[in-house]
C-alpha positions as CSV (number, residue, x, y, z in Angstrom):
1,M,-9.9,-13.8,17.7
2,T,-6.0,-13.7,18.5
3,E,-3.5,-11.9,16.5
4,N,-2.0,-15.2,15.9
5,D,-5.2,-16.6,14.0
6,W,-4.8,-13.7,11.4
7,I,-1.8,-13.7,11.0
8,E,-2.2,-17.6,10.0
9,A,-5.5,-16.4,7.9
10,G,-2.9,-14.0,6.3
11,R,-0.5,-16.2,5.2
12,K,-2.8,-18.7,4.1
13,L,-4.5,-15.6,1.5
14,F,-1.0,-14.6,0.1
15,A,0.0,-18.3,-0.2
16,G,-2.1,-18.2,-3.0
17,P,-1.5,-17.6,-6.4
18,C,-1.4,-13.8,-7.6
19,E,-0.7,-12.7,-11.3
20,F,-0.5,-9.5,-13.0
21,F,-3.5,-9.0,-14.9
22,F,-4.3,-5.8,-16.0
23,A,-2.7,-1.4,-16.2
24,A,-4.1,1.5,-16.7
25,A,-2.6,4.7,-17.7
26,K,-5.5,6.7,-17.9
27,P,-8.4,7.1,-15.7
28,D,-11.1,5.8,-18.7
29,G,-8.6,2.7,-18.5
30,L,-9.2,1.1,-15.4
31,P,-10.1,-2.1,-15.4
32,P,-13.8,-3.1,-14.4
33,V,-15.1,-3.3,-10.8
34,G,-14.6,-6.8,-9.4
35,A,-13.0,-8.3,-6.4
36,P,-11.8,-5.9,-3.4
37,E,-8.8,-3.7,-4.0
38,V,-6.4,-2.6,-1.6
39,A,-4.3,0.1,-3.0
40,F,-0.2,0.9,-2.2
41,A,0.7,4.6,-2.5
42,G,4.0,6.5,-1.2
43,R,7.0,8.2,-3.4
44,S,8.7,7.5,-5.6
45,N,11.7,4.7,-5.2
46,V,9.9,4.0,-1.2
47,G,9.6,0.7,-2.0
48,K,5.9,-0.1,-3.4
49,S,7.1,-3.1,-5.5
50,S,9.7,-4.4,-3.2
51,L,6.7,-5.0,-0.2
52,I,4.2,-6.1,-2.9
53,N,7.1,-8.6,-3.8
54,A,7.8,-9.8,-0.2
55,L,3.6,-10.0,0.4
56,T,3.6,-12.7,-2.4
57,G,6.3,-14.3,-1.7
58,R,7.7,-13.6,-5.5
59,N,11.1,-12.2,-6.3
60,A,9.4,-10.9,-9.6
61,L,5.9,-10.5,-9.1
62,A,5.7,-6.3,-9.5
63,R,8.7,-4.7,-11.6
64,T,11.3,-3.1,-9.1
65,S,13.7,-0.1,-10.3
66,N,16.3,2.2,-8.8
67,T,15.2,4.4,-10.8
68,P,12.2,6.6,-9.2
69,G,9.5,7.7,-10.9
70,R,9.5,4.6,-13.2
71,T,6.2,3.2,-12.3
72,Q,3.7,5.3,-14.4
73,E,0.6,3.3,-14.5
74,L,-1.7,1.6,-11.8
75,I,-0.2,-2.3,-11.9
76,F,-2.7,-4.4,-11.0
77,F,-2.6,-7.9,-10.0
78,D,-5.0,-10.9,-8.9
79,L,-4.9,-12.5,-5.7
80,D,-6.3,-15.6,-6.1
81,G,-10.0,-14.3,-7.0
82,R,-10.0,-13.0,-3.4
83,A,-8.5,-9.2,-3.3
84,T,-7.0,-7.7,-6.1
85,L,-3.1,-5.6,-5.5
86,V,-2.8,-2.2,-7.3
87,D,0.8,-0.6,-7.5
88,M,0.0,3.2,-7.9
89,P,2.8,5.4,-9.1
90,G,4.9,7.2,-6.5
91,Y,4.8,10.8,-6.0
92,G,6.9,13.3,-4.8
93,Y,10.2,12.9,-7.4
94,A,10.9,16.4,-8.7
95,A,12.9,15.2,-12.0
96,V,10.1,13.9,-13.3
97,S,8.4,16.7,-15.9
98,K,5.2,18.9,-14.7
99,E,2.9,17.5,-17.2
100,K,4.3,13.7,-16.8
101,S,3.4,14.6,-12.6
102,A,0.2,15.8,-13.1
103,S,-1.0,13.3,-15.3
104,W,0.0,10.7,-12.5
105,G,-1.9,12.4,-10.1
106,K,-4.9,12.6,-11.6
107,L,-4.8,9.3,-12.6
108,A,-4.4,8.5,-8.9
109,R,-7.6,11.1,-7.9
110,D,-9.8,9.3,-10.1
111,Y,-8.8,6.4,-9.0
112,L,-8.7,7.5,-5.6
113,R,-12.3,8.7,-5.6
114,G,-14.4,6.5,-8.1
115,R,-13.3,2.9,-6.8
116,P,-16.4,1.8,-5.0
117,S,-14.0,-2.0,-4.8
118,L,-11.0,0.3,-3.1
119,L,-11.2,-1.5,0.9
120,R,-8.0,0.9,1.8
121,V,-4.9,2.2,0.3
122,F,-1.7,1.7,2.4
123,V,0.7,4.5,2.4
124,L,4.4,3.6,2.4
125,I,6.9,6.3,4.2
126,D,10.8,5.7,3.8
127,G,11.8,4.4,7.6
128,R,14.9,6.0,8.0
129,H,13.3,9.6,6.8
130,G,9.6,9.4,8.6
131,L,7.1,11.7,6.8
132,K,7.5,14.1,4.6
133,A,5.6,17.6,2.8
134,S,4.6,15.4,0.1
135,D,3.5,12.4,2.2
136,H,0.8,14.8,4.1
137,E,0.0,16.1,0.6
138,T,-1.4,13.1,-0.3
139,M,-3.1,12.0,2.8
140,K,-4.6,15.0,3.2
141,L,-6.2,14.6,-0.4
142,L,-7.2,10.7,0.9
143,D,-9.1,12.4,3.9
144,A,-11.0,15.1,1.4
145,S,-12.2,12.2,-0.7
146,A,-13.0,9.9,2.4
147,V,-10.5,6.8,1.5
148,S,-9.8,4.7,4.6
149,Y,-5.6,4.7,4.5
150,A,-3.1,2.9,6.9
151,V,0.4,4.2,6.9
152,V,3.1,1.1,6.5
153,L,6.5,2.5,7.2
154,T,9.1,1.0,4.9
155,K,13.3,-0.3,5.0
156,R,13.3,-1.2,8.3
157,D,16.3,-3.3,8.4
158,E,18.0,0.1,7.2
159,V,16.9,1.9,10.4
160,K,19.1,1.6,13.9
161,L,17.3,-1.2,16.0
162,A,17.3,2.1,19.0
163,D,15.6,4.5,16.4
164,Q,12.9,2.0,15.4
165,D,9.7,2.5,18.0
166,A,11.0,6.3,18.2
167,R,10.1,6.5,14.2
168,A,7.3,4.7,14.2
169,A,5.9,6.8,17.5
170,A,6.5,10.4,15.6
171,T,4.9,8.7,12.4
172,L,2.2,7.8,14.6
173,E,1.6,11.6,16.1
174,G,2.1,13.0,13.1
175,L,-1.4,11.2,11.3
176,R,-3.3,12.6,14.5
177,K,-4.0,15.8,12.3
178,H,-5.3,13.5,9.4
179,V,-9.0,12.4,9.8
180,A,-8.8,9.6,7.4
181,A,-5.8,7.9,8.9
182,F,-6.1,4.5,10.4
183,P,-4.6,5.0,14.2
184,E,-1.8,2.2,13.6
185,V,1.6,1.5,12.0
186,I,3.4,-1.1,10.9
187,F,7.3,-1.1,10.6
188,T,8.4,-3.7,7.5
189,S,11.6,-4.9,5.9
190,S,10.7,-6.3,2.3
191,R,14.6,-7.7,3.0
192,G,14.3,-9.3,6.2
193,G,10.1,-10.0,6.4
194,E,10.3,-8.1,9.9
195,G,6.4,-6.5,9.6
196,V,5.0,-8.6,6.4
197,P,3.0,-11.2,8.0
198,E,1.7,-8.0,10.5
199,L,0.2,-6.8,7.4
200,R,-1.2,-9.7,5.7
201,A,-2.9,-10.3,8.7
202,H,-4.6,-6.3,8.7
203,I,-5.3,-7.6,4.7
204,A,-7.0,-10.8,5.8
205,R,-8.9,-8.8,8.5
206,L,-10.2,-5.9,5.9
207,L,-11.4,-9.2,3.4
208,A,-13.2,-10.7,6.2
209,E,-15.3,-7.5,7.3
210,R,-15.8,-7.1,3.9
211,E,-17.4,-10.5,3.8
212,G,-18.9,-10.7,7.5
213,G,-17.0,-13.2,9.2
214,G,-13.9,-13.9,10.7
215,P,-10.4,-15.7,9.7
216,A,-12.5,-19.0,8.3
217,A,-14.4,-16.8,6.0
218,L,-11.2,-16.5,4.2
């Protein structure tokens, strides 16, 4: 299958209905295991909600905020019964209380370690700044939890064109020390749409592999 086939499969997948259906604030409050899940993690204000909105073609499916640390729960979205998108709490924001930060961390760790339906975590990195210490700490947790993950750079439209390839290459190099990292970086812009079809294709491929087929399996 060509990359264009997967791009089209991703377009069709995300053209279907997508609706919020659950929010979990505690590890024992997760929804029952159902459709395959893909989760979005990243530093506070990295653009997780904006990217989910861009993927689904909706302006307000996931709530966005300029206030870092707003998302305190695992937010679950049903993608036409085919997959579940999970918006995870942001990490690395110093202004939240230690107690709240610890509770978010436990929620995330328990979810990552005990969710058989979780296919992949997308770790979102601010494309303007590249990998930070808190990103490496999160990826170490994913390595230790044996959770497959891939890195998505965000805010491509705010990075000079001349700097984009170097930023992507530096990020890919930084992944070499992480054993569970998928060896690919997708550079996206929620505002301009760059990289969004490729990310949809990546998710479509994951689902097709789970179901044992190519794009036609979707």
